[in-house]
N, CA, C and O atoms as a GROMACS GRO file, in nm:
protein
  556
    1MET      N    1  -1.933   0.846   2.203
    1MET     CA    2  -1.806   0.778   2.219
    1MET      C    3  -1.707   0.870   2.287
    1MET      O    4  -1.704   0.991   2.261
    2THR      N    5  -1.627   0.815   2.370
    2THR     CA    6  -1.526   0.896   2.437
    2THR      C    7  -1.395   0.888   2.362
    2THR      O    8  -1.359   0.783   2.308
    3ALA      N    9  -1.324   0.997   2.360
    3ALA     CA   10  -1.194   0.999   2.293
    3ALA      C   11  -1.088   0.937   2.382
    3ALA      O   12  -1.089   0.956   2.504
    4ILE      N   13  -1.000   0.864   2.323
    4ILE     CA   14  -0.890   0.798   2.391
    4ILE      C   15  -0.762   0.855   2.332
    4ILE      O   16  -0.764   0.911   2.222
    5GLU      N   17  -0.651   0.843   2.403
    5GLU     CA   18  -0.525   0.901   2.356
    5GLU      C   19  -0.496   0.862   2.211
    5GLU      O   20  -0.500   0.744   2.177
    6PRO      N   21  -0.469   0.961   2.126
    6PRO     CA   22  -0.444   0.933   1.984
    6PRO      C   23  -0.322   0.845   1.962
    6PRO      O   24  -0.233   0.836   2.047
    7ARG      N   25  -0.320   0.782   1.848
    7ARG     CA   26  -0.204   0.707   1.801
    7ARG      C   27  -0.146   0.785   1.683
    7ARG      O   28  -0.217   0.862   1.618
    8LEU      N   29  -0.020   0.763   1.656
    8LEU     CA   30   0.052   0.841   1.555
    8LEU      C   31   0.116   0.748   1.453
    8LEU      O   32   0.196   0.661   1.488
    9LEU      N   33   0.081   0.768   1.328
    9LEU     CA   34   0.144   0.698   1.216
    9LEU      C   35   0.258   0.787   1.169
    9LEU      O   36   0.236   0.901   1.130
   10LEU      N   37   0.380   0.734   1.170
   10LEU     CA   38   0.499   0.811   1.134
   10LEU      C   39   0.554   0.760   1.001
   10LEU      O   40   0.565   0.640   0.978
   11CYS      N   41   0.588   0.854   0.915
   11CYS     CA   42   0.637   0.814   0.783
   11CYS      C   43   0.748   0.908   0.736
   11CYS      O   44   0.777   1.010   0.798
   12HIS      N   45   0.807   0.869   0.625
   12HIS     CA   46   0.906   0.952   0.556
   12HIS      C   47   0.876   0.944   0.408
   12HIS      O   48   0.876   0.836   0.349
   13LYS      N   49   0.852   1.060   0.346
   13LYS     CA   50   0.829   1.069   0.202
   13LYS      C   51   0.949   1.140   0.142
   13LYS      O   52   0.973   1.257   0.170
   14HIS      N   53   1.024   1.068   0.059
   14HIS     CA   54   1.142   1.128  -0.001
   14HIS      C   55   1.100   1.240  -0.095
   14HIS      O   56   1.008   1.224  -0.175
   15ARG      N   57   1.167   1.353  -0.084
   15ARG     CA   58   1.126   1.472  -0.158
   15ARG      C   59   1.144   1.462  -0.309
   15ARG      O   60   1.069   1.525  -0.384
   16THR      N   61   1.240   1.384  -0.354
   16THR     CA   62   1.260   1.376  -0.499
   16THR      C   63   1.200   1.250  -0.561
   16THR      O   64   1.152   1.254  -0.674
   17SER      N   65   1.202   1.139  -0.490
   17SER     CA   66   1.148   1.015  -0.548
   17SER      C   67   1.005   0.987  -0.505
   17SER      O   68   0.937   0.905  -0.567
   18ALA      N   69   0.957   1.054  -0.401
   18ALA     CA   70   0.824   1.031  -0.342
   18ALA      C   71   0.809   0.890  -0.286
   18ALA      O   72   0.697   0.845  -0.262
   19ARG      N   73   0.918   0.821  -0.265
   19ARG     CA   74   0.912   0.689  -0.204
   19ARG      C   75   0.868   0.706  -0.059
   19ARG      O   76   0.924   0.787   0.015
   20LEU      N   77   0.768   0.628  -0.019
   20LEU     CA   78   0.706   0.645   0.112
   20LEU      C   79   0.736   0.524   0.201
   20LEU      O   80   0.702   0.411   0.167
   21HIS      N   81   0.799   0.551   0.314
   21HIS     CA   82   0.829   0.449   0.414
   21HIS      C   83   0.752   0.481   0.541
   21HIS      O   84   0.729   0.598   0.574
   22PHE      N   85   0.712   0.378   0.612
   22PHE     CA   86   0.645   0.392   0.740
   22PHE      C   87   0.734   0.336   0.850
   22PHE      O   88   0.802   0.235   0.831
   23LEU      N   89   0.735   0.403   0.964
   23LEU     CA   90   0.813   0.356   1.078
   23LEU      C   91   0.736   0.245   1.147
   23LEU      O   92   0.620   0.263   1.186
   24ARG      N   93   0.800   0.130   1.162
   24ARG     CA   94   0.736   0.015   1.226
   24ARG      C   95   0.809  -0.019   1.355
   24ARG      O   96   0.927  -0.055   1.355
   25PHE      N   97   0.737  -0.006   1.464
   25PHE     CA   98   0.789  -0.040   1.596
   25PHE      C   99   0.774  -0.192   1.617
   25PHE      O  100   0.714  -0.260   1.533
   26ALA      N  101   0.826  -0.244   1.726
   26ALA     CA  102   0.813  -0.386   1.755
   26ALA      C  103   0.666  -0.426   1.771
   26ALA      O  104   0.628  -0.538   1.738
   27HIS      N  105   0.582  -0.334   1.821
   27HIS     CA  106   0.441  -0.365   1.844
   27HIS      C  107   0.352  -0.334   1.724
   27HIS      O  108   0.235  -0.373   1.724
   28GLY      N  109   0.404  -0.267   1.622
   28GLY     CA  110   0.323  -0.233   1.505
   28GLY      C  111   0.358  -0.095   1.452
   28GLY      O  112   0.462  -0.039   1.486
   29VAL      N  113   0.270  -0.040   1.369
   29VAL     CA  114   0.302   0.085   1.300
   29VAL      C  115   0.255   0.211   1.371
   29VAL      O  116   0.283   0.321   1.324
   30LEU      N  117   0.186   0.199   1.481
   30LEU     CA  118   0.135   0.317   1.549
   30LEU      C  119   0.215   0.348   1.674
   30LEU      O  120   0.241   0.261   1.757
   31GLY      N  121   0.254   0.474   1.687
   31GLY     CA  122   0.318   0.520   1.810
   31GLY      C  123   0.209   0.561   1.906
   31GLY      O  124   0.117   0.631   1.865
   32PHE      N  125   0.214   0.524   2.025
   32PHE     CA  126   0.323   0.453   2.087
   32PHE      C  127   0.278   0.324   2.155
   32PHE      O  128   0.348   0.269   2.240
   33SER      N  129   0.163   0.278   2.117
   33SER     CA  130   0.114   0.150   2.165
   33SER      C  131   0.018   0.093   2.061
   33SER      O  132  -0.039   0.167   1.981
   34PRO      N  133   0.000  -0.038   2.063
   34PRO     CA  134  -0.088  -0.100   1.964
   34PRO      C  135  -0.234  -0.066   1.989
   34PRO      O  136  -0.272  -0.024   2.099
   35LEU      N  137  -0.314  -0.086   1.888
   35LEU     CA  138  -0.459  -0.069   1.904
   35LEU      C  139  -0.515  -0.190   1.978
   35LEU      O  140  -0.465  -0.301   1.961
   36PRO      N  141  -0.618  -0.169   2.059
   36PRO     CA  142  -0.686  -0.284   2.119
   36PRO      C  143  -0.749  -0.371   2.009
   36PRO      O  144  -0.779  -0.322   1.900
   37ALA      N  145  -0.768  -0.496   2.038
   37ALA     CA  146  -0.829  -0.588   1.941
   37ALA      C  147  -0.972  -0.544   1.910
   37ALA      O  148  -1.039  -0.484   1.993
   38GLY      N  149  -1.015  -0.575   1.790
   38GLY     CA  150  -1.153  -0.550   1.752
   38GLY      C  151  -1.185  -0.410   1.706
   38GLY      O  152  -1.302  -0.375   1.693
   39MET      N  153  -1.084  -0.328   1.682
   39MET     CA  154  -1.109  -0.191   1.637
   39MET      C  155  -1.138  -0.191   1.487
   39MET      O  156  -1.081  -0.270   1.411
   40ARG      N  157  -1.227  -0.103   1.446
   40ARG     CA  158  -1.264  -0.084   1.306
   40ARG      C  159  -1.206   0.050   1.263
   40ARG      O  160  -1.225   0.150   1.333
   41ILE      N  161  -1.138   0.054   1.150
   41ILE     CA  162  -1.073   0.177   1.103
   41ILE      C  163  -1.169   0.251   1.011
   41ILE      O  164  -1.228   0.193   0.920
   42VAL      N  165  -1.184   0.380   1.036
   42VAL     CA  166  -1.267   0.466   0.952
   42VAL      C  167  -1.181   0.583   0.903
   42VAL      O  168  -1.090   0.629   0.972
   43ALA      N  169  -1.211   0.629   0.782
   43ALA     CA  170  -1.128   0.730   0.718
   43ALA      C  171  -1.170   0.873   0.746
   43ALA      O  172  -1.101   0.966   0.704
   44ALA      N  173  -1.278   0.893   0.814
   44ALA     CA  174  -1.324   1.029   0.842
   44ALA      C  175  -1.376   1.034   0.985
   44ALA      O  176  -1.412   0.933   1.044
   45ARG      N  177  -1.379   1.154   1.038
   45ARG     CA  178  -1.432   1.167   1.173
   45ARG      C  179  -1.584   1.176   1.167
   45ARG      O  180  -1.641   1.217   1.066
   46ALA      N  181  -1.647   1.137   1.273
   46ALA     CA  182  -1.793   1.140   1.280
   46ALA      C  183  -1.842   1.284   1.276
   46ALA      O  184  -1.777   1.375   1.328
   47ALA      N  185  -1.956   1.304   1.213
   47ALA     CA  186  -2.014   1.438   1.204
   47ALA      C  187  -2.037   1.494   1.344
   47ALA      O  188  -2.085   1.424   1.433
   48GLY      N  189  -2.003   1.620   1.361
   48GLY     CA  190  -2.026   1.686   1.489
   48GLY      C  191  -1.918   1.662   1.594
   48GLY      O  192  -1.930   1.713   1.705
   49THR      N  193  -1.814   1.586   1.562
   49THR     CA  194  -1.708   1.564   1.660
   49THR      C  195  -1.602   1.673   1.647
   49THR      O  196  -1.579   1.727   1.538
   50VAL      N  197  -1.540   1.703   1.755
   50VAL     CA  198  -1.433   1.801   1.756
   50VAL      C  199  -1.304   1.728   1.725
   50VAL      O  200  -1.272   1.626   1.787
   51ALA      N  201  -1.230   1.778   1.628
   51ALA     CA  202  -1.103   1.717   1.590
   51ALA      C  203  -0.989   1.782   1.668
   51ALA      O  204  -0.986   1.903   1.686
   52ILE      N  205  -0.898   1.700   1.713
   52ILE     CA  206  -0.780   1.753   1.780
   52ILE      C  207  -0.679   1.794   1.674
   52ILE      O  208  -0.669   1.731   1.569
   53HIS      N  209  -0.605   1.899   1.702
   53HIS     CA  210  -0.498   1.938   1.610
   53HIS      C  211  -0.375   1.855   1.646
   53HIS      O  212  -0.341   1.844   1.764
   54PRO      N  213  -0.309   1.798   1.547
   54PRO     CA  214  -0.198   1.706   1.578
   54PRO      C  215  -0.069   1.771   1.625
   54PRO      O  216   0.022   1.700   1.668
   55ALA      N  217  -0.055   1.903   1.618
   55ALA     CA  218   0.073   1.967   1.648
   55ALA      C  219   0.126   1.933   1.787
   55ALA      O  220   0.245   1.902   1.802
   56ALA      N  221   0.042   1.937   1.888
   56ALA     CA  222   0.089   1.908   2.024
   56ALA      C  223   0.132   1.762   2.037
   56ALA      O  224   0.230   1.732   2.105
   57TRP      N  225   0.059   1.672   1.971
   57TRP     CA  226   0.094   1.529   1.976
   57TRP      C  227   0.223   1.502   1.901
   57TRP      O  228   0.304   1.419   1.943
   58VAL      N  229   0.244   1.574   1.791
   58VAL     CA  230   0.366   1.557   1.714
   58VAL      C  231   0.486   1.609   1.794
   58VAL      O  232   0.592   1.548   1.794
   59HIS      N  233   0.468   1.722   1.860
   59HIS     CA  234   0.576   1.774   1.946
   59HIS      C  235   0.608   1.673   2.057
   59HIS      O  236   0.725   1.648   2.086
   60GLN      N  237   0.506   1.616   2.118
   60GLN     CA  238   0.528   1.517   2.224
   60GLN      C  239   0.599   1.394   2.167
   60GLN      O  240   0.683   1.335   2.235
   61ALA      N  241   0.567   1.357   2.045
   61ALA     CA  242   0.635   1.244   1.982
   61ALA      C  243   0.783   1.273   1.964
   61ALA      O  244   0.867   1.185   1.986
   62GLU      N  245   0.818   1.396   1.925
   62GLU     CA  246   0.959   1.434   1.912
   62GLU      C  247   1.031   1.420   2.045
   62GLU      O  248   1.144   1.373   2.051
   63VAL      N  249   0.964   1.461   2.152
   63VAL     CA  250   1.024   1.450   2.286
   63VAL      C  251   1.039   1.303   2.324
   63VAL      O  252   1.146   1.261   2.369
   64THR      N  253   0.934   1.226   2.306
   64THR     CA  254   0.935   1.083   2.341
   64THR      C  255   1.043   1.009   2.263
   64THR      O  256   1.112   0.923   2.318
   65LEU      N  257   1.056   1.041   2.135
   65LEU     CA  258   1.151   0.973   2.048
   65LEU      C  259   1.291   1.034   2.053
   65LEU      O  260   1.383   0.986   1.986
   66LYS      N  261   1.306   1.140   2.134
   66LYS     CA  262   1.434   1.209   2.149
   66LYS      C  263   1.486   1.260   2.014
   66LYS      O  264   1.603   1.240   1.979
   67LEU      N  265   1.396   1.325   1.942
   67LEU     CA  266   1.431   1.385   1.813
   67LEU      C  267   1.454   1.534   1.830
   67LEU      O  268   1.406   1.595   1.926
   68ASP      N  269   1.528   1.592   1.739
   68ASP     CA  270   1.545   1.737   1.738
   68ASP      C  271   1.411   1.804   1.710
   68ASP      O  272   1.326   1.746   1.642
   69PRO      N  273   1.391   1.927   1.760
   69PRO     CA  274   1.267   1.999   1.727
   69PRO      C  275   1.250   2.012   1.576
   69PRO      O  276   1.347   2.029   1.502
   70HIS      N  277   1.129   2.003   1.533
   70HIS     CA  278   1.091   2.016   1.391
   70HIS      C  279   1.142   1.900   1.306
   70HIS      O  280   1.156   1.914   1.184
   71SER      N  281   1.171   1.786   1.369
   71SER     CA  282   1.208   1.666   1.294
   71SER      C  283   1.085   1.601   1.231
   71SER      O  284   1.096   1.522   1.138
   72LEU      N  285   0.968   1.635   1.285
   72LEU     CA  286   0.842   1.582   1.234
   72LEU      C  287   0.750   1.698   1.196
   72LEU      O  288   0.755   1.805   1.256
   73VAL      N  289   0.669   1.676   1.096
   73VAL     CA  290   0.567   1.774   1.058
   73VAL      C  291   0.433   1.700   1.056
   73VAL      O  292   0.422   1.591   1.000
   74SER      N  293   0.333   1.762   1.116
   74SER     CA  294   0.202   1.700   1.122
   74SER      C  295   0.128   1.719   0.989
   74SER      O  296   0.157   1.811   0.913
   75GLU      N  297   0.035   1.630   0.964
   75GLU     CA  298  -0.054   1.638   0.848
   75GLU      C  299  -0.195   1.660   0.902
   75GLU      O  300  -0.270   1.564   0.917
   76PRO      N  301  -0.232   1.786   0.932
   76PRO     CA  302  -0.360   1.812   1.001
   76PRO      C  303  -0.484   1.778   0.919
   76PRO      O  304  -0.593   1.766   0.976
   77ASP      N  305  -0.471   1.762   0.787
   77ASP     CA  306  -0.588   1.728   0.706
   77ASP      C  307  -0.613   1.578   0.696
   77ASP      O  308  -0.712   1.536   0.636
   78PHE      N  309  -0.526   1.498   0.755
   78PHE     CA  310  -0.547   1.354   0.758
   78PHE      C  311  -0.644   1.322   0.871
   78PHE      O  312  -0.623   1.363   0.985
   79HIS      N  313  -0.750   1.249   0.839
   79HIS     CA  314  -0.850   1.213   0.938
   79HIS      C  315  -0.876   1.064   0.934
   79HIS      O  316  -0.924   1.011   0.833
   80ALA      N  317  -0.846   0.996   1.042
   80ALA     CA  318  -0.876   0.854   1.055
   80ALA      C  319  -0.897   0.826   1.203
   80ALA      O  320  -0.854   0.901   1.290
   81ALA      N  321  -0.965   0.716   1.229
   81ALA     CA  322  -0.991   0.677   1.367
   81ALA      C  323  -1.010   0.528   1.374
   81ALA      O  324  -1.048   0.463   1.276
   82ALA      N  325  -0.983   0.474   1.491
   82ALA     CA  326  -1.013   0.335   1.521
   82ALA      C  327  -1.133   0.337   1.615
   82ALA      O  328  -1.130   0.403   1.719
   83ARG      N  329  -1.238   0.267   1.578
   83ARG     CA  330  -1.362   0.269   1.657
   83ARG      C  331  -1.399   0.131   1.707
   83ARG      O  332  -1.375   0.029   1.642
   84SER      N  333  -1.458   0.132   1.825
   84SER     CA  334  -1.519   0.012   1.882
   84SER      C  335  -1.630   0.059   1.974
   84SER      O  336  -1.653   0.179   1.989
   85ALA      N  337  -1.700  -0.035   2.034
   85ALA     CA  338  -1.807  -0.001   2.127
   85ALA      C  339  -1.752   0.072   2.250
   85ALA      O  340  -1.826   0.145   2.316
   86GLN      N  341  -1.625   0.053   2.282
   86GLN     CA  342  -1.563   0.116   2.398
   86GLN      C  343  -1.521   0.260   2.373
   86GLN      O  344  -1.496   0.335   2.468
   87GLY      N  345  -1.512   0.302   2.247
   87GLY     CA  346  -1.473   0.439   2.219
   87GLY      C  347  -1.402   0.454   2.087
   87GLY      O  348  -1.399   0.362   2.005
   88GLU      N  349  -1.344   0.571   2.069
   88GLU     CA  350  -1.277   0.604   1.944
   88GLU      C  351  -1.136   0.651   1.974
   88GLU      O  352  -1.112   0.727   2.068
   89ILE      N  353  -1.042   0.604   1.893
   89ILE     CA  354  -0.903   0.645   1.907
   89ILE      C  355  -0.866   0.721   1.780
   89ILE      O  356  -0.861   0.662   1.672
   90PRO      N  357  -0.838   0.852   1.791
   90PRO     CA  358  -0.794   0.927   1.674
   90PRO      C  359  -0.658   0.875   1.626
   90PRO      O  360  -0.572   0.839   1.707
   91ILE      N  361  -0.641   0.872   1.496
   91ILE     CA  362  -0.513   0.834   1.437
   91ILE      C  363  -0.460   0.954   1.361
   91ILE      O  364  -0.525   1.005   1.269
   92LEU      N  365  -0.342   0.998   1.400
   92LEU     CA  366  -0.279   1.116   1.342
   92LEU      C  367  -0.164   1.072   1.252
   92LEU      O  368  -0.112   0.961   1.264
   93LEU      N  369  -0.126   1.160   1.162
   93LEU     CA  370  -0.019   1.131   1.067
   93LEU      C  371   0.087   1.240   1.076
   93LEU      O  372   0.056   1.360   1.078
   94ALA      N  373   0.213   1.198   1.082
   94ALA     CA  374   0.325   1.292   1.082
   94ALA      C  375   0.438   1.235   0.998
   94ALA      O  376   0.458   1.113   0.992
   95CYS      N  377   0.511   1.324   0.933
   95CYS     CA  378   0.621   1.284   0.846
   95CYS      C  379   0.753   1.340   0.898
   95CYS      O  380   0.760   1.453   0.946
   96PHE      N  381   0.857   1.259   0.885
   96PHE     CA  382   0.991   1.306   0.916
   96PHE      C  383   1.030   1.409   0.811
   96PHE      O  384   0.998   1.394   0.693
   97THR      N  385   1.100   1.514   0.852
   97THR     CA  386   1.135   1.623   0.762
   97THR      C  387   1.271   1.605   0.695
   97THR      O  388   1.304   1.680   0.603
   98ALA      N  389   1.350   1.507   0.738
   98ALA     CA  390   1.483   1.486   0.681
   98ALA      C  391   1.473   1.455   0.532
   98ALA      O  392   1.378   1.390   0.488
   99LEU      N  393   1.571   1.501   0.456
   99LEU     CA  394   1.573   1.475   0.313
   99LEU      C  395   1.581   1.325   0.286
   99LEU      O  396   1.503   1.272   0.206
  100ASP      N  397   1.674   1.258   0.350
  100ASP     CA  398   1.691   1.114   0.332
  100ASP      C  399   1.628   1.038   0.447
  100ASP      O  400   1.606   1.092   0.555
  101LEU      N  401   1.599   0.914   0.422
  101LEU     CA  402   1.538   0.827   0.522
  101LEU      C  403   1.624   0.824   0.648
  101LEU      O  404   1.740   0.784   0.642
  102PRO      N  405   1.570   0.865   0.763
  102PRO     CA  406   1.649   0.870   0.887
  102PRO      C  407   1.668   0.730   0.949
  102PRO      O  408   1.602   0.694   1.047
  103GLN      N  409   1.758   0.654   0.890
  103GLN     CA  410   1.785   0.518   0.936
  103GLN      C  411   1.831   0.514   1.081
  103GLN      O  412   1.789   0.427   1.157
  104ALA      N  413   1.916   0.608   1.119
  104ALA     CA  414   1.970   0.607   1.255
  104ALA      C  415   1.859   0.625   1.358
  104ALA      O  416   1.864   0.564   1.465
  105SER      N  417   1.760   0.707   1.328
  105SER     CA  418   1.648   0.727   1.421
  105SER      C  419   1.572   0.597   1.442
  105SER      O  420   1.539   0.562   1.555
  106ALA      N  421   1.546   0.526   1.334
  106ALA     CA  422   1.473   0.399   1.346
  106ALA      C  423   1.553   0.299   1.428
  106ALA      O  424   1.498   0.234   1.517
  107THR      N  425   1.681   0.286   1.399
  107THR     CA  426   1.766   0.191   1.471
  107THR      C  427   1.769   0.224   1.620
  107THR      O  428   1.757   0.135   1.705
  108ARG      N  429   1.786   0.353   1.651
  108ARG     CA  430   1.791   0.395   1.791
  108ARG      C  431   1.661   0.363   1.864
  108ARG      O  432   1.663   0.337   1.984
  109LEU      N  433   1.550   0.365   1.793
  109LEU     CA  434   1.419   0.340   1.854
  109LEU      C  435   1.381   0.192   1.858
  109LEU      O  436   1.276   0.156   1.909
  110GLY      N  437   1.468   0.107   1.804
  110GLY     CA  438   1.434  -0.034   1.796
  110GLY      C  439   1.323  -0.058   1.694
  110GLY      O  440   1.246  -0.154   1.705
  111ALA      N  441   1.316   0.029   1.595
  111ALA     CA  442   1.213   0.021   1.491
  111ALA      C  443   1.282   0.002   1.357
  111ALA      O  444   1.405  -0.006   1.348
  112ARG      N  445   1.201  -0.006   1.254
  112ARG     CA  446   1.256  -0.017   1.119
  112ARG      C  447   1.162   0.053   1.021
  112ARG      O  448   1.044   0.074   1.050
  113TRP      N  449   1.217   0.087   0.906
  113TRP     CA  450   1.137   0.148   0.801
  113TRP      C  451   1.082   0.040   0.712
  113TRP      O  452   1.151  -0.058   0.681
  114GLN      N  453   0.959   0.057   0.669
  114GLN     CA  454   0.902  -0.043   0.580
  114GLN      C  455   0.811   0.022   0.478
  114GLN      O  456   0.747   0.124   0.504
  115LEU      N  457   0.808  -0.038   0.360
  115LEU     CA  458   0.718   0.004   0.254
  115LEU      C  459   0.582  -0.060   0.277
  115LEU      O  460   0.571  -0.162   0.345
  116ILE      N  461   0.479  -0.002   0.220
  116ILE     CA  462   0.344  -0.058   0.235
  116ILE      C  463   0.337  -0.199   0.175
  116ILE      O  464   0.259  -0.282   0.222
  117THR      N  465   0.416  -0.224   0.073
  117THR     CA  466   0.414  -0.356   0.010
  117THR      C  467   0.475  -0.466   0.098
  117THR      O  468   0.462  -0.584   0.066
  118GLU      N  469   0.540  -0.427   0.206
  118GLU     CA  470   0.601  -0.523   0.297
  118GLU      C  471   0.516  -0.546   0.422
  118GLU      O  472   0.565  -0.601   0.520
  119ALA      N  473   0.391  -0.503   0.420
  119ALA     CA  474   0.308  -0.505   0.540
  119ALA      C  475   0.210  -0.622   0.546
  119ALA      O  476   0.112  -0.617   0.620
  120LYS      N  477   0.234  -0.725   0.470
  120LYS     CA  478   0.139  -0.837   0.463
  120LYS      C  479   0.121  -0.908   0.597
  120LYS      O  480   0.017  -0.969   0.620
  121ASP      N  481   0.221  -0.901   0.684
  121ASP     CA  482   0.213  -0.971   0.812
  121ASP      C  483   0.143  -0.890   0.922
  121ASP      O  484   0.124  -0.940   1.032
  122LEU      N  485   0.106  -0.766   0.892
  122LEU     CA  486   0.039  -0.681   0.992
  122LEU      C  487  -0.108  -0.719   1.005
  122LEU      O  488  -0.167  -0.774   0.912
  123PRO      N  489  -0.169  -0.689   1.120
  123PRO     CA  490  -0.314  -0.709   1.134
  123PRO      C  491  -0.389  -0.623   1.033
  123PRO      O  492  -0.339  -0.520   0.987
  124GLU      N  493  -0.508  -0.665   0.999
  124GLU     CA  494  -0.589  -0.595   0.898
  124GLU      C  495  -0.607  -0.447   0.930
  124GLU      O  496  -0.599  -0.362   0.841
  125ALA      N  497  -0.631  -0.415   1.056
  125ALA     CA  498  -0.653  -0.275   1.094
  125ALA      C  499  -0.529  -0.190   1.064
  125ALA      O  500  -0.541  -0.078   1.017
  126GLU      N  501  -0.411  -0.243   1.092
  126GLU     CA  502  -0.289  -0.166   1.066
  126GLU      C  503  -0.262  -0.154   0.916
  126GLU      O  504  -0.212  -0.052   0.871
  127ARG      N  505  -0.294  -0.257   0.840
  127ARG     CA  506  -0.280  -0.247   0.694
  127ARG      C  507  -0.374  -0.140   0.639
  127ARG      O  508  -0.338  -0.067   0.546
  128GLU      N  509  -0.494  -0.130   0.696
  128GLU     CA  510  -0.589  -0.028   0.654
  128GLU      C  511  -0.536   0.112   0.687
  128GLU      O  512  -0.552   0.205   0.608
  129ILE      N  513  -0.476   0.127   0.802
  129ILE     CA  514  -0.417   0.257   0.841
  129ILE      C  515  -0.306   0.296   0.744
  129ILE      O  516  -0.298   0.411   0.701
  130LEU      N  517  -0.220   0.200   0.710
  130LEU     CA  518  -0.114   0.229   0.613
  130LEU      C  519  -0.173   0.269   0.478
  130LEU      O  520  -0.124   0.361   0.413
  131ARG      N  521  -0.278   0.200   0.436
  131ARG     CA  522  -0.342   0.233   0.308
  131ARG      C  523  -0.395   0.376   0.310
  131ARG      O  524  -0.376   0.451   0.214
  132LEU      N  525  -0.461   0.413   0.418
  132LEU     CA  526  -0.514   0.549   0.429
  132LEU      C  527  -0.403   0.653   0.427
  132LEU      O  528  -0.415   0.756   0.360
  133GLY      N  529  -0.296   0.627   0.500
  133GLY     CA  530  -0.182   0.718   0.500
  133GLY      C  531  -0.117   0.729   0.363
  133GLY      O  532  -0.082   0.838   0.318
  134TYR      N  533  -0.102   0.617   0.297
  134TYR     CA  534  -0.044   0.614   0.163
  134TYR      C  535  -0.130   0.693   0.065
  134TYR      O  536  -0.078   0.777  -0.009
  135GLU      N  537  -0.260   0.667   0.065
  135GLU     CA  538  -0.350   0.738  -0.026
  135GLU      C  539  -0.351   0.888   0.001
  135GLU      O  540  -0.358   0.969  -0.091
  136PHE      N  541  -0.343   0.925   0.128
  136PHE     CA  542  -0.342   1.068   0.163
  136PHE      C  543  -0.217   1.136   0.109
  136PHE      O  544  -0.224   1.245   0.053
  137LEU      N  545  -0.102   1.072   0.126
  137LEU     CA  546   0.025   1.135   0.091
  137LEU      C  547   0.062   1.122  -0.057
  137LEU      O  548   0.124   1.212  -0.114
  138ILE      N  549   0.025   1.011  -0.118
  138ILE     CA  550   0.063   0.986  -0.257
  138ILE      C  551  -0.053   1.016  -0.352
  138ILE      O  552  -0.032   1.064  -0.464
  139GLY      N  553  -0.173   0.989  -0.307
  139GLY     CA  554  -0.290   1.019  -0.389
  139GLY      C  555  -0.342   0.901  -0.465
  139GLY      O  556  -0.440   0.913  -0.538
   0.00000   0.00000   0.00000
């Protein structure tokens, strides 16, 4: 399978309450474009594959989103991918570092913050991605 440009799941975990919000763009929960139809979500990378380190992608996300440096922190131990016969798309996870939920960032991006319990209207693949991110961060 050939690797395709990774997608990024962005979240905010409050440091004292552990309340977890995910950034939802108009097209869905992954930055910066939706997954193609028919993708299957897997929680681990295939044996023998080389994993990309998310730091460069997270830095690029800060630039794309016009955020201050170090506004996001990558979660390099999170491993997920969307697979189909056409290839594999790595899914990376990054969290906003602000103490409080950065509402202004979401508004400026035309996005909104949402809890996993509010994701019933998302496609199954995106709900699975949120579940994996939630389990990774909350346990």
